[in-house]
N, C-alpha and C positions, 0 to 999 in steps of 0.2 A: 264425496270427493270425485272429481271428474278425472277419469284415467285414460291416458293415451300412451301408445308405445313410442318410446324414444330413448336412444342410448348414445348420445354424442360423446366422442372421446378424442383426445388430442393424438396426433401422429407421433412417431418416435423422433428422436433427435435428428437423425439423418434426413428424414422426410421434411422436417421443418427447415433445415438448412438449405435443402435443395428445391424447396417449393417454387422458387422463381422460374425454374425450367418448365413448370406446369401452369395450369390455370389458377387464377386467384379465386379463393372461395369466400362466400359471404355467409353471414349468420342468419339463420331462420328466426324471425321474430316470433316469440311465443304468443304474441297477441294477434297474429295474423288471422283474419276471418276464415272460418272453415267452410269455404264454398266448394262447389263441385268443379274442380279443375283437375287437369291431368297431373299437375304437380302434387296436389293433395292426395290423389289416388296413389301415386308412386310413394309418397311419404308414408302413407298408412300401410303399405305392403312391406312391413319391416322384417318379415321372416326371410333370412338370407337364402333359404332354399327355394323361395318362390320365384319362378321365372318372370322377371319384371316386364319382359316384352309382351306378355299376355295383356298387361294393363294397357300398353300402347296400342296393341292390335284391337282390343275391345273399344278403345276410344275412337279409333279410325272407323271401325264397323258402325259406330253410332253416327257416322257422317260428319265427324269433327276433324279438324286439321291440327297438325303440330309442325312448327317450324324447326329446322335443324338447329337454329340458335337456341331454341328452348331445350332441345335434347342435350346440347352441350352444357346448358345450365344445370340440367338434372344430373349429368355426370359429375359436375363440380360438387354438387351438394351430396350426392351419394358417396363420393370419395371422402368428403369432409366427415361424414358420419360412419366411415369405415365399412360401407356396404359395397365393397370392391367388386364382388361377383356380379351384382346387379348393374353397377356402373360399366363393367366390361360387356355385359349383355347389350346395353344400349349402344355402346361404341361399335360393337360388331353388327348390330341391327342397322346402324347408319350405313355401313359399308355394304351389307348384303342386300338389304331391302331398298335402299335408295341410291346405291352405287356412288356414295358420297366419297369424294377424294379427301383424304386426310392431309392436313398441313403438317409440317414437321412437329409443331406443337401438339397436334392431335395424335400423331404417331408416338410421340414421347409419352403421352398419357396412356395410350394403349399398351405400350411396352411396360410401363410401370404397373398397370393393372394385371397384365398377364403374369408378371413376376410374382405379384401378391397372391393371385388366385391359383395359378397353375404351376408355379415354381420357376426356378432360374433356368432350367434346361429349355422349357417351352419359350421363355422370354428370349433366349439366345437364338432359337429357331426362327422366331418372328423377326428378330433383328437381322438375321442373315437373309431373310426373304424380302427385305425392304430394298427398293431400287436405289442405286447409288445417289441419284439426284436428290432423294429425300433422306437417305441414311447418313450421308456425310455432311451432317449439320450439327451445330452446337446443341440444340435441344435434344436430338436423338442420342448423340454420344453421351450427353450429360445424363439422360435417362438411363442408359446402359450402365454408366458409372454408378449411378444411384442404386440400381438393382444389385450390382455386385457388393456395394457397401452395405445395403440393408441385409443381405444374406451373409455378410462378413466373409466374403470370398476375397481375401486380401490380395493374393497373387494376381487374380484376374482384374481386380480394381486397379492395381498398380500398373498392369500392362495397358489397360484402357486409358489411364491417366497419361502414360507415355505416348500412346497413339494420339491422344488429343493435343499433346504438345507438338508432335510432328505435324499435325494438321493446322497448327496455329490457333487452337481453340482455348488456350490458357492465357487470356489477357486480362482476366478479372479474378477476384478472390473466390468466385462461386464454386468452381470445381475443386479448388484447393480446400475450401471449407468442408466439402464432402469427405475428402481424404483425411483431413485433420480430425473430423468427428470420428471416422472409422478408427484411426490410430488411437484416439482417446478412449473409445469404447473397448478396444482390445489391449489397452495398457502399453501401447508401443510409444512410450514417451520420447525415446531417442529419435525415432522416425518422425514424430510430430515436430520436434525441435529442428530437425534437419529440413523439413518441408517449410517451416517458418523462415529459416535462413535462405532457402531457395527463393521464396517470395521476395525477401528483402533484396537479394542479389539481382533479381529480375525487375526490381522497381515496382512490384505489384503492391499497391497500398493495402494495408490491413483495413478490414471493416469491423464493425462491432461483433459480427458473428465470429470472426477470426479471434478476436480478443477473448470473447466468452468461451469459445471452444478451448483455447489454451488455459484459461482460468479453470474450466471444468476438469481439464486433465490434471491440474495441480490438486484440485479438490478430490478427485478420484483416488489419487495416490497419497492423500493427506500431507501434501507438501506445503506446509504453512509458510515456509520461507519463500517458496516460489510464488504463492498467492500475494504475499506482502510486497515482494520485489516488483511483480507485474502491476499491482495497484499503484505503487509509488511512481513507476514509469509512466503510467497512464495519466495520473493526476498532475505530473510535471510537464506533460506534453500539451501545449495549447491547441494543437490541431486535432486532438482526440476529444470527442464529446461523449462523456460517460453517461450511460443511461441507468435507470433504476435497477434493471435486471442484472447488471454487472455487479453491483453491490450485493444483490440478493444471492448471486452465485457464491460470492466470497463469504456471505453470512452462512450459507449452507456448509461451506468448508470448515469454518470456525465451529459451527454447531457440531459437526461430526467429530471434531477434535476435542469437544467438551469445553471450548472457550466461549462461555455464554456471554460474558461482558463484551467481547469482540463481536459476537453475533448481533447483539443489540445495537452496538455502534454502527455496524454495517447496515442494519435494517433502518435505523434512523436516517442515515445518509440516503438510502434508497428512497425512503418516503418523501424526502425533500425534492426528489427528481420526478415524482409521479405527476403526470398531466391528466387532464380530463379524459383524454382518449385512452390512457393506459391504466386508469384507476382499477377497472374490473380485474384484469389479470394480475396487477400488482397486489391488490388487497387479498386476492385468493392465495397468492404466493406467500404473503406475509402471515396470513392465518396459519398456513402449514408450518412455516419456520418458527413462529412463536410457540406453537404447540409442541414442536420438536424439543424445545428447551424448557417445556413445562411452565411457560409464562402465561398463566390464565388471564391476568388482568389485561395484558396487551392483546390477547386473542379477542376478548370482548370489546376492547377499544376499537380495534380494526373493524370488527363486525358492525359497530355503530357507524363508522365511516362508510362502510359498504352499503348499509341500508340507507344512509343519507343520500346516496346517488339517485334514489327514487325508483330504481329498477333492480330487483334481485333475481339473478339468473339461477337456473338449476345447478350450474357448476359452483355457484357461491354457496348454496345450501349444502352441497356435497362437501365442499372444503370445510365449512363451519362444523357440520356434524362429525366429520372425520377428526377434526381438531379436538372437539369436545370429548369424543370417545378416547383419544390419546391422553387427554387430561383426566380420564375416568369420571367425567362429569355427565353421567347418563341422564340425570334430571334435566340438565341444560339441553342435551341432545334431543330429548323427548319434546321439549318446548319448541325447539327449532323445527322439528318434524311436524308438529301441529301447525306451526305458522306456514310451513310449506304446503301442507294439505289444504289450508284455507285459501290459498291464492293460486295454486298451480292449475294450469290448463294443459300442461304437456308433461306426462309422467316420464320420469327417469328412474327406472327401477333401482339404480345404484344407490339412490338416496335412502329409501327405507331399508335397503339391504345393509347399510352401515350399522343401523341400530339392531337389526335382526342378528347380524354377526356378533355384535357386542353382547347381546343377550345370550347367545349360544356359548360364547367364551366364558361368560360369568356364571353359567348354569341357570340363567333365568329363562328356562325353556318354555314355561307357561306363557310368559310375555311374548316370546318369539312366536309361539303357536297362535296366540290371540291376534297378533298383528297379521300373520299370514291368513288367518281365517277372515279378517276384515278385507284383505285384498281380494280373496276369492269371492267373498260375498258381493263385492263391488263389480264382479265380472272380469277381474283382471287375472290372467293366467300367470301363476308363479313361475319364475324362470329357473333354469337349470342350476345356476350358481347358487341361488338362494336355497334350493333343495339340498344341494351339496353341503352348504354351510350348516344347515339344520342337521343333516346326517352326521356331520363331524361333531356337532354339539351333543347330540344324543349319545354318540359313541364315547365321547370323552367323559360323559357323566353316567355311563353304565346302563343306558336305556337301549339295549341292543335291538330289541324287536322294533322299536320306533325308528332306530337308525337304519335298519334294513328296509323298512317301508319308505323312508325319505330317500334313500339311495335309489330305490326302484322308481320313485317319482322323477328323480333326476335323469335316470336312464330313459324313462318314457318320453322325456322331452325330445328325444331322437336327434340330438345335435351330433353330427359326425365328429369323431375325434375326441369326444369327452372321455377322460380317463379318471375314474374314481381313485381315491387313495388306495394303493395296493395293499397296504397293511390293514386298513379298515375292511377292504373287500375280503381279504383272507379270513379275518376274524368273523365277518358276517357269514361267509360260506361254512366256516367251521361251526358256527352257531346253528345254522340250518341243518347241517349234517348231523349234529348231536341231537337236534330236535326231531330228526327223521323227516323233515319237510322237503322231500326231493323235488316236488313240483315247484315250490317257491324258488329253490336254488337254481333249477333249470330255467325258470323264467328270467332270472337275473342273468344267467349265462347267455340265454338267447338274445337279450337286449344288448349285452356286451358285444356279442359277435356281430350283430346287425349294425350297430351305431358307433362302435369304438375302434380304436386302433390296436386292440388286442387281437392277435392273429387267431384264425380258426383253430390252429393246432393247439394253442394255449388253452382256448376255451374248451376244446374237446378233452384235454388232459384234466382240466378242472371238473368237467362233467363226469369223467370216469372216476375221479377221486370221490365225488359226491355219491355216485350210484353204487360203487363197490363197497365203500366203507360206512355208509349210513345205516343206522339200525333198521330202517324200513326196508332197505334193499336186502339186508340179511334175512329179513322175514319173508322175502319173496315178493315184495311189492314192486 
C-alpha cells in the first residue's frame, strides 16, 4: 500500500454559505504526477506545526522562482484542506517579504485566517488596522461578519450586519445567509423568520442557500409541519428551481423524526435531480442518509452507482465505510477498505480509522492492533486520534495497562490542545498510583503539561497526588 499524508475535510456551514466572499477552491486530483514542484513540497508538509515559509525560502535558495499568483493558489488549497496556520503564514510572507499590496479580497482571506488561527480578538485588531479605503468594502465587512458568525458572537454579528446595511452593502442574499445560518445554529427561530421577512420587505430575492438554511432550521427543531409547508411552497413556485440537496435536507429531517417512508420518498426525489456534476456529493449524502435509516439494500445500490462514475474519491470510501459500520456490516467495511488499499495513491487516515474505531467499540482489539501494526510497518505514523480511539477501546474492555500505553502514544504526538478523556485519565493515573509506577505517571503528566490545555496548576496537583499517595512514595522512592 502506498501511503501519503492527506486529510481533506469540509468547512462548517457558515464557511460554505459565505465562501463567495473569498477565493474559489479547486480539488486536487489524486492522480496528479508526483513531480518536484513547490506545490508538491507544500502539500507534503502536512504537519500544521511546520513553518511552511521554510519550504518557500528553500525553493528560492535553489535559484527557482515563484509567482504571487501561485502563492495565492497555495493559500486557496491550504484553506480547503483546513491548514489555516500555514495559509496565514504564506499570506503574511507575501506582505512582509514582497511588500505585496492586498486587494480587498486578499484582506478578507487574511482576516478569516487570523480569526481561525489566532482568535477573534486578533482578527478585530487586524480589521481596525486596515485603511478605510480597503476596509470599507463588501468583502472585508463580509469577512468580519463571517468571523463573528463562526465564533457565534451574536451581538457583534448583528451590529456588523446593521453597519453593513448603513453602508449599503446588503443588496444580495449573501450576508443575510450568514446571519440566517447563525440564527439556525443557535436555535433562534424567531429571529430567523424575522430576517426572512426583512428580506421579503426589501425585495431581496431568496436563493437556494436561503431556502436550505430555513429548511435546516426546521430540521434542527424537528418542525415537520414547517418542513412540509416550505416544501409545498417551493414546489408550487415556478420561479424556484429545487435542487437535489433541498430534498436531502428534508430527508434528514424526516429521518431524525423516525419517518423512514418519508425519508425514502425525499431521497428518491433528490436522486431524480442529480446531474453529472453533482453525483459525487449527492451519492455520498445518500449513502449517509440511507445508513441512518438502516436501509442496507439502498446503501449498496447507491455505492454501485458511485463506482459506476469511474472515479472513487477518498471521501466516497469514507462515506461508504462509515455507512457500513452504522449498519454493523464489518465484513462489508473490510472489503471496501481492501478495495481502497488496492487503488489509493493518497492516504486519508480517516478511512482506516473508521474500521479501527469499530473494532475498538466491538472489543475486537486484536484486529485493531493488527491493522495499526500494518500501517506502522508501511512506514506510516499512526495519528493522535487513532491512538486515542485505541486507548478508549482498551479502557472499555478492561485492558488498563494497554490503555495507558496507547494514551501515552497519543500524547507523544505532541499536538497542542489535545485533551484525553478526563475520566479515563483519572482511572489511568489511579492505576499507576496503585501499581507504584511514579515514573510512568509523571511522564504522562509531563506530556499533558507540555502539549495540552490542562493548566500547570492542575498537572502539579495531579503530580502531588501521585507522589504523596503512591505505595512507592510511601516506601521512600
